[in-house]
C-alpha positions as CSV (number, residue, x, y, z in Angstrom):
1,M,0.1,0.3,0.1
2,F,2.6,2.5,1.0
3,A,4.4,1.6,-2.3
4,N,1.8,2.2,-4.3
5,F,1.3,5.8,-2.2
6,R,4.7,6.4,-2.8
7,C,4.3,5.9,-6.7
8,I,1.3,7.7,-6.9
9,S,2.9,10.7,-5.2
10,L,5.8,10.6,-7.4
11,M,3.7,10.8,-10.4
12,A,1.9,13.7,-8.8
13,L,5.0,15.4,-8.4
14,L,6.5,14.9,-11.7
15,S,3.1,16.2,-13.3
16,I,3.1,19.4,-11.1
17,F,7.0,20.1,-12.2
18,S,5.8,19.4,-15.9
19,S,3.0,22.0,-15.5
20,V,5.3,24.5,-13.9
21,A,7.8,24.0,-16.6
22,L,5.4,24.4,-19.5
23,A,4.0,27.6,-17.7
24,Q,7.7,29.3,-17.7
25,P,8.2,31.9,-20.5
26,Q,10.0,30.3,-23.3
27,A,13.3,32.0,-24.3
28,A,12.5,33.7,-27.8
29,K,14.3,32.1,-31.0
30,K,16.8,34.8,-31.9
31,D,16.3,36.2,-35.4
32,Y,18.9,35.4,-38.2
33,E,21.2,37.8,-38.7
34,P,23.8,37.1,-41.6
35,S,27.6,38.3,-41.5
36,V,29.4,40.0,-44.2
37,G,31.5,37.5,-46.3
38,Q,29.4,34.5,-45.4
39,S,29.5,31.8,-47.8
40,G,26.4,31.3,-49.9
41,K,25.8,28.8,-52.9
42,D,27.8,30.3,-55.5
43,V,29.0,33.7,-53.8
44,V,29.8,35.0,-50.5
45,W,27.1,37.7,-49.2
46,V,28.1,41.3,-48.9
47,P,25.1,43.8,-48.7
48,S,24.9,46.4,-51.5
49,P,25.4,49.8,-50.4
50,Q,22.3,51.8,-50.2
51,A,23.1,54.8,-51.9
52,L,24.5,52.5,-55.1
53,V,20.8,50.6,-54.9
54,D,19.4,54.2,-55.3
55,R,21.5,55.1,-58.0
56,M,21.3,51.6,-59.8
57,L,17.3,52.0,-59.7
58,D,17.6,55.4,-61.1
59,M,20.0,54.0,-63.5
60,A,17.4,51.7,-65.0
61,K,14.6,54.4,-65.0
62,L,12.5,52.1,-62.7
63,T,8.8,53.2,-62.8
64,P,5.7,51.8,-61.1
65,S,4.9,50.2,-64.6
66,D,8.1,48.1,-64.5
67,I,8.2,44.2,-63.1
68,H,11.5,44.1,-61.3
69,Y,13.6,40.9,-60.1
70,D,16.7,41.2,-58.1
71,L,18.6,37.9,-58.6
72,G,20.2,36.7,-55.4
73,S,18.3,39.0,-53.3
74,G,20.0,38.6,-49.9
75,D,18.5,40.7,-47.2
76,G,15.9,42.2,-49.7
77,R,17.0,45.8,-49.7
78,T,16.9,46.3,-53.5
79,V,13.4,44.6,-53.6
80,I,12.2,46.9,-51.0
81,T,13.5,49.9,-52.2
82,A,12.1,49.2,-55.5
83,A,8.8,48.3,-54.0
84,K,8.7,51.7,-52.0
85,R,8.9,53.4,-55.7
86,G,5.7,51.6,-56.8
87,T,7.1,48.6,-58.6
88,R,5.9,45.3,-58.5
89,A,9.2,44.0,-56.9
90,Y,10.3,40.3,-56.5
91,G,13.5,38.8,-54.9
92,I,14.8,35.3,-56.0
93,E,17.2,34.1,-52.8
94,Y,18.4,30.4,-52.7
95,N,19.1,30.9,-48.7
96,P,16.2,30.0,-47.1
97,D,17.3,32.1,-43.8
98,M,18.0,35.1,-46.1
99,V,14.4,34.8,-47.6
100,E,12.7,34.9,-44.0
101,L,15.2,37.7,-42.9
102,A,14.2,39.7,-46.1
103,K,10.3,39.1,-45.3
104,R,10.8,40.6,-42.0
105,N,12.8,43.6,-43.3
106,A,9.9,44.1,-45.7
107,Q,7.4,43.9,-42.7
108,K,9.6,46.4,-40.7
109,E,9.5,48.9,-43.9
110,G,5.8,48.6,-44.4
111,M,6.3,46.8,-47.5
112,A,5.5,43.2,-47.0
113,D,2.4,43.5,-49.4
114,K,4.5,44.7,-52.1
115,A,7.9,43.3,-52.0
116,T,7.8,39.3,-52.7
117,F,10.6,37.0,-51.8
118,T,10.8,33.1,-52.9
119,R,13.9,30.5,-52.2
120,G,14.9,29.4,-55.4
121,D,18.3,28.7,-57.7
122,I,18.1,31.5,-60.5
123,F,19.4,28.9,-63.0
124,T,16.5,26.4,-62.8
125,P,13.6,26.3,-65.4
126,E,11.1,27.6,-62.5
127,S,13.0,30.8,-61.5
128,I,13.9,31.8,-65.3
129,K,10.2,31.4,-66.1
130,A,9.5,33.6,-63.4
131,Y,12.5,36.6,-63.8
132,T,12.1,36.6,-67.7
133,Q,8.7,38.2,-67.4
134,A,10.7,41.2,-65.7
135,T,11.4,44.7,-67.4
136,V,14.3,45.5,-64.9
137,I,16.7,43.2,-63.6
138,T,19.3,43.8,-60.7
139,L,22.2,41.5,-59.7
140,F,25.2,41.2,-57.5
141,L,26.9,38.2,-59.0
142,L,30.4,37.3,-59.5
143,P,31.5,37.9,-63.4
144,D,31.4,34.3,-64.1
145,L,28.0,33.8,-63.2
146,N,26.8,37.2,-64.9
147,V,28.2,35.4,-67.8
148,K,26.2,32.1,-67.2
149,L,23.3,34.3,-67.2
150,R,23.9,36.1,-70.3
151,P,22.4,33.9,-72.7
152,T,19.1,34.0,-70.8
153,L,19.2,37.6,-70.4
154,L,19.7,38.4,-74.3
155,D,16.5,36.2,-74.9
156,M,14.4,38.7,-73.0
157,K,12.1,41.4,-74.3
158,P,14.3,44.0,-76.1
159,G,14.2,46.9,-73.8
160,T,14.7,45.0,-70.4
161,R,17.1,46.7,-68.3
162,I,20.0,44.8,-66.6
163,V,21.6,46.8,-63.9
164,S,24.8,44.9,-61.9
165,N,26.5,46.0,-58.8
166,S,30.2,46.3,-59.4
167,F,30.8,43.4,-61.8
168,T,30.5,43.4,-65.7
169,M,29.1,40.7,-68.3
170,G,32.2,39.8,-70.0
171,D,33.1,41.1,-73.5
172,W,29.3,42.4,-73.4
173,K,30.1,46.1,-73.1
174,E,27.8,48.3,-70.8
175,D,25.5,50.9,-72.0
176,E,26.2,53.0,-68.9
177,K,28.4,53.1,-66.1
178,I,28.0,55.1,-62.9
179,S,29.3,56.0,-59.2
180,A,27.3,55.9,-56.4
181,G,29.3,58.9,-55.2
182,G,28.9,60.1,-51.4
183,D,30.2,58.6,-48.7
184,C,30.1,55.1,-50.5
185,T,33.5,53.2,-50.0
186,S,33.2,50.0,-51.3
187,W,30.9,48.2,-54.3
188,C,30.1,51.6,-55.5
189,T,29.9,51.2,-59.5
190,G,26.8,50.2,-61.3
191,Y,26.4,49.0,-64.6
192,L,23.4,49.2,-67.1
193,W,22.8,46.8,-70.3
194,I,19.7,47.4,-72.3
195,I,18.5,44.0,-73.9
196,P,18.9,44.6,-77.8
197,A,16.7,43.3,-80.4
198,K,18.0,40.9,-82.8
199,A,18.7,42.8,-86.2
200,G,21.5,40.8,-87.9
201,G,21.1,39.5,-90.9
202,T,20.0,40.9,-94.4
203,W,17.1,43.1,-94.6
204,K,15.5,44.4,-97.8
205,T,14.8,47.9,-97.6
206,S,13.1,50.7,-99.4
207,R,16.7,52.4,-99.5
208,G,18.7,49.5,-100.4
209,D,19.8,45.9,-99.3
210,L,21.1,46.3,-95.7
211,T,23.5,43.8,-94.3
212,L,24.2,43.7,-90.5
213,K,26.4,42.0,-88.0
214,Q,25.4,42.1,-84.7
215,E,27.7,41.8,-81.5
216,Y,25.4,42.2,-78.4
217,Q,24.1,46.1,-78.8
218,M,26.6,47.0,-81.6
219,L,26.2,47.0,-85.5
220,S,28.3,46.8,-88.4
221,G,27.5,46.2,-92.0
222,T,26.5,47.6,-95.3
223,L,24.0,49.5,-97.3
224,A,24.1,48.6,-101.0
225,R,22.2,50.7,-103.5
226,G,22.4,49.5,-107.1
227,N,26.2,49.3,-107.7
228,V,27.0,51.2,-104.9
229,S,27.9,49.9,-101.3
230,A,28.2,52.1,-98.4
231,I,29.8,50.8,-95.1
232,I,27.5,52.0,-92.1
233,S,28.7,53.8,-89.1
234,D,27.8,54.9,-85.7
235,A,25.5,51.6,-85.7
236,K,23.7,50.5,-82.6
237,M,20.8,49.1,-81.0
238,N,19.2,50.3,-77.6
239,G,16.7,47.9,-76.9
240,D,14.1,47.7,-80.2
241,Q,15.5,51.1,-81.6
242,I,17.9,50.9,-84.4
243,A,20.4,53.9,-85.4
244,F,22.9,54.2,-88.0
245,T,24.9,56.3,-90.8
246,A,25.2,55.4,-94.2
247,A,26.3,57.3,-97.3
248,G,25.7,60.9,-95.4
249,S,22.2,59.9,-94.4
250,Q,21.3,59.0,-90.5
251,Y,18.9,56.3,-90.1
252,T,16.7,55.6,-87.1
253,G,13.9,53.0,-86.7
254,R,12.1,50.2,-84.5
255,V,12.8,46.6,-85.2
256,T,10.0,44.5,-84.7
257,G,10.6,41.1,-85.3
258,N,11.3,40.8,-89.1
259,A,10.3,44.3,-90.0
260,I,11.9,47.8,-89.5
261,A,10.0,51.1,-90.1
262,G,11.7,54.6,-89.4
263,T,13.0,57.8,-90.8
264,Y,16.1,59.1,-92.7
265,K,17.6,62.4,-93.0
266,G,20.7,63.5,-95.0
267,S,22.1,64.6,-98.4
268,D,19.8,63.4,-100.4
269,G,16.7,64.6,-98.4
270,S,14.6,62.9,-95.7
271,G,11.7,60.7,-95.4
272,S,10.5,57.5,-93.9
273,W,12.1,53.9,-94.6
274,T,11.1,50.3,-94.0
275,A,13.1,47.1,-93.9
276,T,12.0,43.3,-94.0
277,K,13.9,40.2,-93.9
């Protein structure tokens, strides 16, 4: 009987101790805090200076009508800054802790419903399908990753703006380069590329046969009229806009698939011109 009593009493005490333990406040889980230089999937994490983030979005001429994606969005500052400008802004980040950190930062800034963050690998088909709908892409990746991304970016809609913190795209020369200025002391350079329409090939035009060789946004070639062939100069794409000079005339136009329509002005007058492949 006494043994049973002791057993029952022990069970009662354990129950009381358990209840007391559950009643004690649990220590709050500390929020994840990244450290500069920590390893990631393909890069180490270094935050972009806010001054450069602002300049990069200015350089991209970001507007509320744009769709913005930040590839490797880290703590979310670039996406949050874009969202504050009224843009539909998205971040793709491989590190799940960083994704949650970015979401918390967006919440603190009152942008939780405007800045969207997802965990993903920017080279997977799922991620590519998402960010190739963008009109502005920002990134802070190493040069070899930029070059790996390059074929995908060049297949995006002409006029899409790509802005990189500090690192270039190999032999694809930038359209613009800026410095953050002010108090920025490191990682202070931004590069802009505008996705060009595909204009290379032979075109039948109302002004002769136009043959174009294209290397990224730069063009070279000839305009042949009858037995006279003129080398074109100052030839470049700016999104879907084409411009070049041939035989003393300046040509501008818009490339839409296999058609060009524009105007010319020069020594033999001015007017409109068209071309088809």
